[in-house]
C-alpha positions in Angstrom: 121.8 385.0 -37.9 122.9 384.6 -34.2 119.5 386.0 -33.1 117.5 383.4 -35.2 119.8 380.6 -34.0 119.0 381.8 -30.5 115.3 381.8 -31.3 115.5 378.2 -32.5 117.3 377.1 -29.4 114.8 379.0 -27.1 111.9 377.3 -28.8 113.6 373.9 -28.2 114.2 374.9 -24.6 110.6 375.9 -24.2 109.5 372.5 -25.5 111.9 370.7 -23.1 110.6 372.7 -20.2 107.0 372.0 -21.0 107.7 368.3 -21.5 109.6 368.2 -18.2 107.0 370.2 -16.3 103.9 368.3 -17.6 105.5 365.0 -18.0 104.0 364.5 -21.5 105.4 361.8 -23.9 106.3 364.2 -26.8 109.9 364.9 -27.4 110.9 368.4 -26.2 112.5 369.3 -29.6 109.3 368.3 -31.5 107.2 370.5 -29.2 109.7 373.3 -29.6 109.4 372.9 -33.4 105.6 373.3 -32.9 106.2 376.5 -31.0 108.4 377.8 -33.7 105.8 376.9 -36.3 103.0 378.7 -34.3 105.3 381.8 -34.0 105.9 381.8 -37.8 102.2 381.5 -38.5 101.6 384.5 -36.2 104.3 386.4 -38.1 102.8 385.5 -41.4 106.1 385.0 -43.2 109.5 383.3 -42.9 112.2 385.9 -42.4 115.0 385.3 -44.9 117.7 385.2 -42.2 115.8 382.5 -40.3 115.6 380.4 -43.4 119.4 380.8 -44.0 120.0 379.8 -40.4 117.8 376.8 -40.7 119.5 375.8 -43.9 122.9 376.0 -42.2 121.7 373.7 -39.5 120.3 371.3 -42.1 123.6 371.1 -43.9 125.2 370.0 -40.7 122.4 367.6 -39.7 124.4 364.5 -40.8 126.7 365.1 -37.8 123.7 364.6 -35.5 123.3 361.0 -36.7 126.8 360.0 -35.5 125.8 359.5 -31.8 122.7 357.4 -32.9 124.9 355.3 -35.2 127.4 354.8 -32.4 124.6 353.7 -30.1 123.3 351.2 -32.6 126.8 349.7 -32.9 127.2 349.5 -29.1 123.9 347.6 -28.8 124.3 345.5 -31.9 123.8 342.2 -29.9 120.6 343.5 -28.4 119.3 344.5 -31.8 120.2 341.0 -33.1 118.1 339.4 -30.4 115.1 341.4 -31.4 115.7 341.2 -35.1 112.3 339.5 -36.0 110.0 342.0 -34.2 112.1 345.0 -35.3 112.1 343.7 -38.9 108.3 343.1 -38.7 107.7 346.6 -37.3 109.8 348.1 -40.0 108.1 346.3 -42.9 104.6 346.9 -41.5 105.2 350.5 -40.8 106.7 351.1 -44.3 103.8 349.4 -46.0 101.3 351.4 -44.0 103.1 354.6 -44.8 103.0 353.8 -48.5 99.3 353.0 -48.4 98.4 356.1 -46.4 100.5 358.3 -48.7 98.8 356.8 -51.8 95.3 357.2 -50.4 96.2 360.8 -49.4 97.5 361.6 -52.9 94.4 360.1 -54.5 92.1 362.1 -52.2 94.1 365.3 -52.8 94.1 364.9 -56.5 90.3 364.5 -56.5 89.8 367.5 -54.3 92.1 369.5 -56.5 90.4 368.5 -59.7 86.9 369.4 -58.2 88.0 373.0 -57.4 
């Protein structure tokens, strides 16, 4: 389990290093997750211990939102000043996500029924 936890952290570190070196606008952990995904594709399977390690991290994931929640409360006045554009962005992005998801589901259902 420690080995797979280390693997996850090394992938994140590689992502951070690539982002820092190339100055790209992708978060390092997201790039690290892509590296881990590519590694798993090359392995051809998900090792059981890696799945257990990832599940353990996911169970503790709610703790990771505490700093973000604290930041929101610290900048509450700033958020209040930008309430209209933030609300508009939230509504528009939610509606677009629902539309894209519905279109993808329709397309995938048609593709699946043709096969």
